[in-house]
Structure formats: structure tokens, C-alpha cells
N, C-alpha and C positions, 0 to 999 in steps of 0.2 A: 760754446755758442758765440756767434759773431755779433758784435755790437752794431748800433745804427750807423755809425760812421763807416765801419768796414763794409756794411751792407751797401751803403751809398757808393763806396769805391767800386765794389763789384758790379753794381747796377750801371756804372759808367763804363764798364768793360775794362777796368783797370785792376791791377794786382798790387797788393802791399808786399814788397819783397822782403826777404830776410835782411837783417841788419848787416851792413858791410863792416868787415873787420877794420879797426882803426889802422891807418898807415903810419902811425907815429905814437908818441906818448900822450895820449888823450883818450877821452871816452866819447862815444858817439852822441850822447845826450846827457844832460844833467838837469835834475829837478831841484829848484831852490825857491822856497817861499812862494809857492803857487805859480811859478813860471818854469817852463821847460826851455832850455837853450840847447839847440842842436849844434854839433860841430858842422863845419862845411861838408856838404855831401856831394859827391861826384855822381854822374849818371850811370852807375854800374848796372848792368843787366846780366844776371847769372854770373856774377863775380868778375865781369870784364867790362871795359869801356867799349861801347859799340863803335865809336869813332874817336879819333884824336886830332889835335891840331888847332889852328887859329880860326876864328870865325870871320867871315868877310864875303864879298861878292865876286872876287876874282877866281879864276881856275885854280884848283888845288887847295882851296880853303873850305872850311865847313860852312855849308849854306845856312844863312840865318834862320830859315824855316826849320831845318833839321836841328839847329842849336836850340830853337824854342821847344821842340819835342824833348830834347835832352834836359832842358831846364825843368820841364814837367816831371821827368823821371827822377831828377835830383830832388824835387819836392816830395815825391812819393818815398824816396829813400830817407829823407829827413823825417817824414811821418813814421816810418818804420823805426827809426832811431828813437823818436819820441815815445812810441808805443813800448819800446823796451824798458823805459823807466816808469811809464804810467800803467802798463798792463791793459789799458782800455782807452782807445782814442775818444770814446764818448765823454771822457773827463775834460776834453778841450773845450774851453768856453769861447776863446777867440784866438785867431791868428793875429798877433800884435805887429810883428815886423818880419819882413823877408829881406835878406841881403843876398844879392846875386852878383857873381863875378863872371865875366865873359873874357876868355882869352881872345884878344882882338888883334886882327891885322891893323897896322897903324892908321889906315884910311877908313876903318869901320867905325861908325858912330851910332849904330842901331842897338846898343846894349839894352835900352828899355824894352824894345820889342822882343828881344830874345828872352828876357826875364819875365815877360808877360806869360810865357809858357808855365812858369811856376805859379804866378799869381792867378792865372785863369783856372788851373786845376784845383787850387785851394778854394777858390770861390765856388767851383762846381761841387766840391766835396762838402764844404761847410756853409754854403749860402752866405748870408750877410755877415756871419761871424768869420768868414774867410777873407773879408776885405781888410786890408792891412796897410801900414806904412811900409815904405820900401826904399832900398838903394839898389841901383844897377850900375856896376862899376866895370869899366874896361881895364884889363890887366895884360901885361906882356906874356905871362905864362902861368899855368896852374899845375898842381901836382899831377904827375903821370901824363902830362900833355893833354889833360882834359880840356874840352872846349868851354865847359861851364862848371860852376860850383854854386850851391845854394845852401844857406843856413836859415833857420827859423827861430823865432821867439814866440812861444805859445803861452797864453794865460790858461791855467787849468784849475779845476775845483778839487 
């Protein structure tokens, strides 16, 4: 049976994906003392990155609007990782913190707008409990040349 959070995800036309296999020596998520910490999650869809490269507005770069969509996918992937240690996302009390990384062209300064993709989808799924503290950081490169990476900190019961 699907819980209320997963039903909400489905009602938004979204899908909770399978947990992505770690690309290194770590676990996708860890539960410790009522808090779930997810590893950084890339925007994998069906096991592959739909696009790679730096985010920016010039030709040949990942469009910031597309990167925002990828950040939302990364947040869904992080929720899947959280579910793998919780069993049920209905145990989430609050999204505490989102950290978002954007592989940025040197002239690009719109990292907060890109990571809004993750923040907005979490607010749609969890309502007021989805509002959170956040960091949005521009970086030179991310694993596998991903445009974005998102990690979550969740308070759980």
C-alpha cells in the first residue's frame, strides 16, 4: 500500500524512482538519531543522466530552466534514497536542509534559481513541512559531468 507522501507524489504526476547505486564507497542514505542524511544525488532517470555539462546561458551549455528540472529529479532521487532507510516517507516530519550543487559556467550566477527546482518540488510534496534551509553552490564540475547534485537532511519520526 502506498503512503500519503507517495500518493501526493503520484498526484503531482511524478514518480519515485528506484534508488541509484552508489558511484563510490558510501551509502545512498543514512538514518541517525531521528535524522536522515542523503548522499548527494544526481538527476538519474532510468539509470542514466539525461544531459551532462555546465549550466549557463551561452550556446552549448545546459539551460538554467532545464537544470532546474534536473534539480527536481535529483530531489526525487534523494527521497528514494531516504525511503530505502525509512521504509515509508510518511515518517518524514520536516525537510530540514537542502544542499544543491550546480556545475556552472564561470559567468553563471543563477545557482539559487536552479536549486529552486529541488526546493519547489519538496514544498509541493510536503507542504509547509517541505520548507527548509538551503545552500546553492556553484562548482567547476560534478561527478559524471552532471549539471546538478542535491542532498537532503530530513527530520523523521
